[in-house]
mmCIF file of the N, C-alpha and C atoms, coordinates in Angstrom:
data_MODEL
# 
_entry.id   MODEL 
# 
loop_
_atom_site.group_PDB 
_atom_site.id 
_atom_site.type_symbol 
_atom_site.label_atom_id 
_atom_site.label_alt_id 
_atom_site.label_comp_id 
_atom_site.label_asym_id 
_atom_site.label_entity_id 
_atom_site.label_seq_id 
_atom_site.pdbx_PDB_ins_code 
_atom_site.Cartn_x 
_atom_site.Cartn_y 
_atom_site.Cartn_z 
_atom_site.occupancy 
_atom_site.B_iso_or_equiv 
_atom_site.pdbx_formal_charge 
_atom_site.auth_seq_id 
_atom_site.auth_comp_id 
_atom_site.auth_asym_id 
_atom_site.auth_atom_id 
_atom_site.pdbx_PDB_model_num 
ATOM 1   N N  . MET A 1 1  ? -90.120 91.957  72.225 1.00 0.00 ? 1  MET A N  1 
ATOM 2   C CA . MET A 1 1  ? -90.070 92.163  70.947 1.00 0.00 ? 1  MET A CA 1 
ATOM 3   C C  . MET A 1 1  ? -89.831 90.628  69.944 1.00 0.00 ? 1  MET A C  1 
ATOM 4   N N  . ALA A 1 2  ? -88.632 90.332  69.588 1.00 0.00 ? 2  ALA A N  1 
ATOM 5   C CA . ALA A 1 2  ? -88.572 89.258  68.797 1.00 0.00 ? 2  ALA A CA 1 
ATOM 6   C C  . ALA A 1 2  ? -87.846 87.916  69.679 1.00 0.00 ? 2  ALA A C  1 
ATOM 7   N N  . ASP A 1 3  ? -88.608 87.654  70.541 1.00 0.00 ? 3  ASP A N  1 
ATOM 8   C CA . ASP A 1 3  ? -88.233 86.433  71.254 1.00 0.00 ? 3  ASP A CA 1 
ATOM 9   C C  . ASP A 1 3  ? -88.737 84.949  70.965 1.00 0.00 ? 3  ASP A C  1 
ATOM 10  N N  . HIS A 1 4  ? -88.548 84.951  69.564 1.00 0.00 ? 4  HIS A N  1 
ATOM 11  C CA . HIS A 1 4  ? -88.933 83.948  69.131 1.00 0.00 ? 4  HIS A CA 1 
ATOM 12  C C  . HIS A 1 4  ? -88.020 82.814  69.204 1.00 0.00 ? 4  HIS A C  1 
ATOM 13  N N  . HIS A 1 5  ? -87.965 81.398  70.103 1.00 0.00 ? 5  HIS A N  1 
ATOM 14  C CA . HIS A 1 5  ? -86.724 80.638  70.112 1.00 0.00 ? 5  HIS A CA 1 
ATOM 15  C C  . HIS A 1 5  ? -87.270 79.516  69.267 1.00 0.00 ? 5  HIS A C  1 
ATOM 16  N N  . ASN A 1 6  ? -86.455 79.063  68.275 1.00 0.00 ? 6  ASN A N  1 
ATOM 17  C CA . ASN A 1 6  ? -86.585 77.814  67.546 1.00 0.00 ? 6  ASN A CA 1 
ATOM 18  C C  . ASN A 1 6  ? -85.510 76.879  68.039 1.00 0.00 ? 6  ASN A C  1 
ATOM 19  N N  . ALA A 1 7  ? -85.984 75.547  68.397 1.00 0.00 ? 7  ALA A N  1 
ATOM 20  C CA . ALA A 1 7  ? -85.424 74.617  69.024 1.00 0.00 ? 7  ALA A CA 1 
ATOM 21  C C  . ALA A 1 7  ? -84.622 73.636  67.926 1.00 0.00 ? 7  ALA A C  1 
ATOM 22  N N  . ASP A 1 8  ? -85.219 73.855  66.623 1.00 0.00 ? 8  ASP A N  1 
ATOM 23  C CA . ASP A 1 8  ? -84.320 73.364  65.725 1.00 0.00 ? 8  ASP A CA 1 
ATOM 24  C C  . ASP A 1 8  ? -83.115 74.178  65.191 1.00 0.00 ? 8  ASP A C  1 
ATOM 25  N N  . HIS A 1 9  ? -83.125 75.110  65.736 1.00 0.00 ? 9  HIS A N  1 
ATOM 26  C CA . HIS A 1 9  ? -82.018 75.899  64.885 1.00 0.00 ? 9  HIS A CA 1 
ATOM 27  C C  . HIS A 1 9  ? -80.378 75.342  65.859 1.00 0.00 ? 9  HIS A C  1 
ATOM 28  N N  . VAL A 1 10 ? -79.534 75.207  64.853 1.00 0.00 ? 10 VAL A N  1 
ATOM 29  C CA . VAL A 1 10 ? -78.129 75.131  65.588 1.00 0.00 ? 10 VAL A CA 1 
ATOM 30  C C  . VAL A 1 10 ? -77.441 75.950  65.258 1.00 0.00 ? 10 VAL A C  1 
ATOM 31  N N  . HIS A 1 11 ? -76.300 76.647  66.056 1.00 0.00 ? 11 HIS A N  1 
ATOM 32  C CA . HIS A 1 11 ? -75.828 77.774  65.825 1.00 0.00 ? 11 HIS A CA 1 
ATOM 33  C C  . HIS A 1 11 ? -74.659 77.192  65.157 1.00 0.00 ? 11 HIS A C  1 
ATOM 34  N N  . GLY A 1 12 ? -74.169 78.154  63.885 1.00 0.00 ? 12 GLY A N  1 
ATOM 35  C CA . GLY A 1 12 ? -73.283 77.760  63.019 1.00 0.00 ? 12 GLY A CA 1 
ATOM 36  C C  . GLY A 1 12 ? -73.748 76.821  61.716 1.00 0.00 ? 12 GLY A C  1 
ATOM 37  N N  . SER A 1 13 ? -74.848 76.742  61.846 1.00 0.00 ? 13 SER A N  1 
ATOM 38  C CA . SER A 1 13 ? -74.775 75.621  60.702 1.00 0.00 ? 13 SER A CA 1 
ATOM 39  C C  . SER A 1 13 ? -75.452 75.920  59.535 1.00 0.00 ? 13 SER A C  1 
ATOM 40  N N  . MET A 1 14 ? -75.559 77.135  59.264 1.00 0.00 ? 14 MET A N  1 
ATOM 41  C CA . MET A 1 14 ? -75.935 78.154  58.010 1.00 0.00 ? 14 MET A CA 1 
ATOM 42  C C  . MET A 1 14 ? -74.969 78.033  56.897 1.00 0.00 ? 14 MET A C  1 
ATOM 43  N N  . ASP A 1 15 ? -75.419 77.822  55.822 1.00 0.00 ? 15 ASP A N  1 
ATOM 44  C CA . ASP A 1 15 ? -74.571 77.948  54.748 1.00 0.00 ? 15 ASP A CA 1 
ATOM 45  C C  . ASP A 1 15 ? -74.456 79.757  54.337 1.00 0.00 ? 15 ASP A C  1 
ATOM 46  N N  . ILE A 1 16 ? -73.080 79.942  54.496 1.00 0.00 ? 16 ILE A N  1 
ATOM 47  C CA . ILE A 1 16 ? -72.799 81.406  54.248 1.00 0.00 ? 16 ILE A CA 1 
ATOM 48  C C  . ILE A 1 16 ? -72.126 81.525  53.151 1.00 0.00 ? 16 ILE A C  1 
ATOM 49  N N  . ARG A 1 17 ? -71.867 80.756  52.394 1.00 0.00 ? 17 ARG A N  1 
ATOM 50  C CA . ARG A 1 17 ? -70.536 81.122  51.304 1.00 0.00 ? 17 ARG A CA 1 
ATOM 51  C C  . ARG A 1 17 ? -71.180 82.066  50.096 1.00 0.00 ? 17 ARG A C  1 
ATOM 52  N N  . ALA A 1 18 ? -72.417 82.303  50.070 1.00 0.00 ? 18 ALA A N  1 
ATOM 53  C CA . ALA A 1 18 ? -73.005 83.469  49.300 1.00 0.00 ? 18 ALA A CA 1 
ATOM 54  C C  . ALA A 1 18 ? -72.648 84.852  49.734 1.00 0.00 ? 18 ALA A C  1 
ATOM 55  N N  . GLN A 1 19 ? -72.899 85.106  51.147 1.00 0.00 ? 19 GLN A N  1 
ATOM 56  C CA . GLN A 1 19 ? -72.516 86.147  52.088 1.00 0.00 ? 19 GLN A CA 1 
ATOM 57  C C  . GLN A 1 19 ? -71.044 86.353  51.940 1.00 0.00 ? 19 GLN A C  1 
ATOM 58  N N  . GLU A 1 20 ? -70.304 85.435  52.098 1.00 0.00 ? 20 GLU A N  1 
ATOM 59  C CA . GLU A 1 20 ? -68.649 85.508  51.946 1.00 0.00 ? 20 GLU A CA 1 
ATOM 60  C C  . GLU A 1 20 ? -68.415 85.908  50.685 1.00 0.00 ? 20 GLU A C  1 
ATOM 61  N N  . LYS A 1 21 ? -68.694 85.553  49.576 1.00 0.00 ? 21 LYS A N  1 
ATOM 62  C CA . LYS A 1 21 ? -68.446 85.608  48.193 1.00 0.00 ? 21 LYS A CA 1 
ATOM 63  C C  . LYS A 1 21 ? -68.943 87.362  47.947 1.00 0.00 ? 21 LYS A C  1 
ATOM 64  N N  . THR A 1 22 ? -69.938 87.706  48.185 1.00 0.00 ? 22 THR A N  1 
ATOM 65  C CA . THR A 1 22 ? -70.399 89.061  48.235 1.00 0.00 ? 22 THR A CA 1 
ATOM 66  C C  . THR A 1 22 ? -69.641 89.881  49.027 1.00 0.00 ? 22 THR A C  1 
ATOM 67  N N  . PHE A 1 23 ? -69.280 89.627  50.277 1.00 0.00 ? 23 PHE A N  1 
ATOM 68  C CA . PHE A 1 23 ? -68.156 90.397  51.065 1.00 0.00 ? 23 PHE A CA 1 
ATOM 69  C C  . PHE A 1 23 ? -67.067 90.685  50.508 1.00 0.00 ? 23 PHE A C  1 
ATOM 70  N N  . ALA A 1 24 ? -66.488 89.445  50.042 1.00 0.00 ? 24 ALA A N  1 
ATOM 71  C CA . ALA A 1 24 ? -65.242 89.729  49.389 1.00 0.00 ? 24 ALA A CA 1 
ATOM 72  C C  . ALA A 1 24 ? -65.095 90.435  47.958 1.00 0.00 ? 24 ALA A C  1 
ATOM 73  N N  . GLY A 1 25 ? -66.223 90.178  47.570 1.00 0.00 ? 25 GLY A N  1 
ATOM 74  C CA . GLY A 1 25 ? -66.221 91.269  46.178 1.00 0.00 ? 25 GLY A CA 1 
ATOM 75  C C  . GLY A 1 25 ? -66.300 92.551  46.379 1.00 0.00 ? 25 GLY A C  1 
ATOM 76  N N  . PHE A 1 26 ? -67.316 92.935  47.678 1.00 0.00 ? 26 PHE A N  1 
ATOM 77  C CA . PHE A 1 26 ? -67.340 94.429  48.067 1.00 0.00 ? 26 PHE A CA 1 
ATOM 78  C C  . PHE A 1 26 ? -65.987 94.843  48.482 1.00 0.00 ? 26 PHE A C  1 
ATOM 79  N N  . ILE A 1 27 ? -65.052 94.218  49.233 1.00 0.00 ? 27 ILE A N  1 
ATOM 80  C CA . ILE A 1 27 ? -63.814 94.467  49.824 1.00 0.00 ? 27 ILE A CA 1 
ATOM 81  C C  . ILE A 1 27 ? -62.932 94.891  48.319 1.00 0.00 ? 27 ILE A C  1 
ATOM 82  N N  . ARG A 1 28 ? -63.057 93.982  47.560 1.00 0.00 ? 28 ARG A N  1 
ATOM 83  C CA . ARG A 1 28 ? -62.199 93.966  46.434 1.00 0.00 ? 28 ARG A CA 1 
ATOM 84  C C  . ARG A 1 28 ? -62.518 95.056  45.490 1.00 0.00 ? 28 ARG A C  1 
ATOM 85  N N  . MET A 1 29 ? -63.880 95.310  45.001 1.00 0.00 ? 29 MET A N  1 
ATOM 86  C CA . MET A 1 29 ? -64.192 96.863  44.837 1.00 0.00 ? 29 MET A CA 1 
ATOM 87  C C  . MET A 1 29 ? -63.964 97.924  45.668 1.00 0.00 ? 29 MET A C  1 
ATOM 88  N N  . SER A 1 30 ? -64.053 97.960  46.810 1.00 0.00 ? 30 SER A N  1 
ATOM 89  C CA . SER A 1 30 ? -63.693 99.147  47.609 1.00 0.00 ? 30 SER A CA 1 
ATOM 90  C C  . SER A 1 30 ? -62.223 99.338  47.361 1.00 0.00 ? 30 SER A C  1 
ATOM 91  N N  . ILE A 1 31 ? -61.293 98.421  47.407 1.00 0.00 ? 31 ILE A N  1 
ATOM 92  C CA . ILE A 1 31 ? -59.911 98.932  47.262 1.00 0.00 ? 31 ILE A CA 1 
ATOM 93  C C  . ILE A 1 31 ? -59.294 99.417  46.063 1.00 0.00 ? 31 ILE A C  1 
ATOM 94  N N  . TRP A 1 32 ? -60.216 98.803  44.894 1.00 0.00 ? 32 TRP A N  1 
ATOM 95  C CA . TRP A 1 32 ? -60.212 99.260  43.681 1.00 0.00 ? 32 TRP A CA 1 
ATOM 96  C C  . TRP A 1 32 ? -60.595 100.855 43.505 1.00 0.00 ? 32 TRP A C  1 
ATOM 97  N N  . VAL A 1 33 ? -61.472 100.696 43.901 1.00 0.00 ? 33 VAL A N  1 
ATOM 98  C CA . VAL A 1 33 ? -61.869 102.610 43.776 1.00 0.00 ? 33 VAL A CA 1 
ATOM 99  C C  . VAL A 1 33 ? -61.089 103.689 44.711 1.00 0.00 ? 33 VAL A C  1 
ATOM 100 N N  . ALA A 1 34 ? -60.734 102.842 46.064 1.00 0.00 ? 34 ALA A N  1 
ATOM 101 C CA . ALA A 1 34 ? -59.939 103.702 46.765 1.00 0.00 ? 34 ALA A CA 1 
ATOM 102 C C  . ALA A 1 34 ? -58.115 103.860 46.128 1.00 0.00 ? 34 ALA A C  1 
ATOM 103 N N  . CYS A 1 35 ? -58.052 102.922 45.174 1.00 0.00 ? 35 CYS A N  1 
ATOM 104 C CA . CYS A 1 35 ? -56.270 102.912 44.452 1.00 0.00 ? 35 CYS A CA 1 
ATOM 105 C C  . CYS A 1 35 ? -56.946 103.966 43.349 1.00 0.00 ? 35 CYS A C  1 
ATOM 106 N N  . ILE A 1 36 ? -58.258 103.870 42.637 1.00 0.00 ? 36 ILE A N  1 
ATOM 107 C CA . ILE A 1 36 ? -57.944 105.057 41.706 1.00 0.00 ? 36 ILE A CA 1 
ATOM 108 C C  . ILE A 1 36 ? -58.218 106.362 41.938 1.00 0.00 ? 36 ILE A C  1 
ATOM 109 N N  . ALA A 1 37 ? -59.090 106.366 42.967 1.00 0.00 ? 37 ALA A N  1 
ATOM 110 C CA . ALA A 1 37 ? -59.194 107.726 43.790 1.00 0.00 ? 37 ALA A CA 1 
ATOM 111 C C  . ALA A 1 37 ? -57.807 108.366 43.764 1.00 0.00 ? 37 ALA A C  1 
ATOM 112 N N  . ILE A 1 38 ? -56.983 107.641 44.548 1.00 0.00 ? 38 ILE A N  1 
ATOM 113 C CA . ILE A 1 38 ? -55.473 108.081 45.034 1.00 0.00 ? 38 ILE A CA 1 
ATOM 114 C C  . ILE A 1 38 ? -54.952 108.424 43.647 1.00 0.00 ? 38 ILE A C  1 
ATOM 115 N N  . GLY A 1 39 ? -55.061 107.327 42.831 1.00 0.00 ? 39 GLY A N  1 
ATOM 116 C CA . GLY A 1 39 ? -54.350 107.896 41.295 1.00 0.00 ? 39 GLY A CA 1 
ATOM 117 C C  . GLY A 1 39 ? -54.818 109.146 40.784 1.00 0.00 ? 39 GLY A C  1 
ATOM 118 N N  . VAL A 1 40 ? -56.058 109.223 40.946 1.00 0.00 ? 40 VAL A N  1 
ATOM 119 C CA . VAL A 1 40 ? -56.744 110.522 40.418 1.00 0.00 ? 40 VAL A CA 1 
ATOM 120 C C  . VAL A 1 40 ? -55.920 111.948 40.850 1.00 0.00 ? 40 VAL A C  1 
ATOM 121 N N  . LEU A 1 41 ? -55.961 111.595 42.299 1.00 0.00 ? 41 LEU A N  1 
ATOM 122 C CA . LEU A 1 41 ? -55.639 112.833 42.994 1.00 0.00 ? 41 LEU A CA 1 
ATOM 123 C C  . LEU A 1 41 ? -54.246 112.858 42.844 1.00 0.00 ? 41 LEU A C  1 
ATOM 124 N N  . ILE A 1 42 ? -53.339 111.919 42.888 1.00 0.00 ? 42 ILE A N  1 
ATOM 125 C CA . ILE A 1 42 ? -51.768 112.361 42.374 1.00 0.00 ? 42 ILE A CA 1 
ATOM 126 C C  . ILE A 1 42 ? -51.623 112.735 41.317 1.00 0.00 ? 42 ILE A C  1 
ATOM 127 N N  . PHE A 1 43 ? -52.570 112.212 40.220 1.00 0.00 ? 43 PHE A N  1 
ATOM 128 C CA . PHE A 1 43 ? -52.471 112.869 38.627 1.00 0.00 ? 43 PHE A CA 1 
ATOM 129 C C  . PHE A 1 43 ? -52.888 114.384 38.831 1.00 0.00 ? 43 PHE A C  1 
ATOM 130 N N  . MET A 1 44 ? -53.848 114.704 39.355 1.00 0.00 ? 44 MET A N  1 
ATOM 131 C CA . MET A 1 44 ? -54.197 116.026 39.522 1.00 0.00 ? 44 MET A CA 1 
ATOM 132 C C  . MET A 1 44 ? -53.498 117.159 40.328 1.00 0.00 ? 44 MET A C  1 
ATOM 133 N N  . GLY A 1 45 ? -52.483 116.482 41.153 1.00 0.00 ? 45 GLY A N  1 
ATOM 134 C CA . GLY A 1 45 ? -51.752 117.052 41.825 1.00 0.00 ? 45 GLY A CA 1 
ATOM 135 C C  . GLY A 1 45 ? -50.238 117.275 40.685 1.00 0.00 ? 45 GLY A C  1 
ATOM 136 N N  . LEU A 1 46 ? -50.048 116.369 40.256 1.00 0.00 ? 46 LEU A N  1 
ATOM 137 C CA . LEU A 1 46 ? -48.710 116.484 39.039 1.00 0.00 ? 46 LEU A CA 1 
ATOM 138 C C  . LEU A 1 46 ? -49.166 117.412 38.167 1.00 0.00 ? 46 LEU A C  1 
ATOM 139 N N  . VAL A 1 47 ? -50.271 117.135 37.623 1.00 0.00 ? 47 VAL A N  1 
ATOM 140 C CA . VAL A 1 47 ? -50.704 118.298 36.361 1.00 0.00 ? 47 VAL A CA 1 
ATOM 141 C C  . VAL A 1 47 ? -50.807 119.791 36.527 1.00 0.00 ? 47 VAL A C  1 
ATOM 142 N N  . ASN A 1 48 ? -51.393 120.206 37.850 1.00 0.00 ? 48 ASN A N  1 
ATOM 143 C CA . ASN A 1 48 ? -51.341 121.402 38.310 1.00 0.00 ? 48 ASN A CA 1 
ATOM 144 C C  . ASN A 1 48 ? -50.132 121.703 38.878 1.00 0.00 ? 48 ASN A C  1 
ATOM 145 N N  . ALA A 1 49 ? -49.159 121.092 39.154 1.00 0.00 ? 49 ALA A N  1 
ATOM 146 C CA . ALA A 1 49 ? -47.630 121.761 39.697 1.00 0.00 ? 49 ALA A CA 1 
ATOM 147 C C  . ALA A 1 49 ? -46.916 122.192 38.521 1.00 0.00 ? 49 ALA A C  1 
# 
């Protein structure tokens, strides 16, 4: 399959700042969405009671 070995590659040398920034944004957005969903559920429970 993909048995291409590049002798010039050095493990751990790639710049991953863009990926780290994207992942941090994804986690931050996921936390916001989860908190809003929980808040909506609590609101719905209080209003319906």
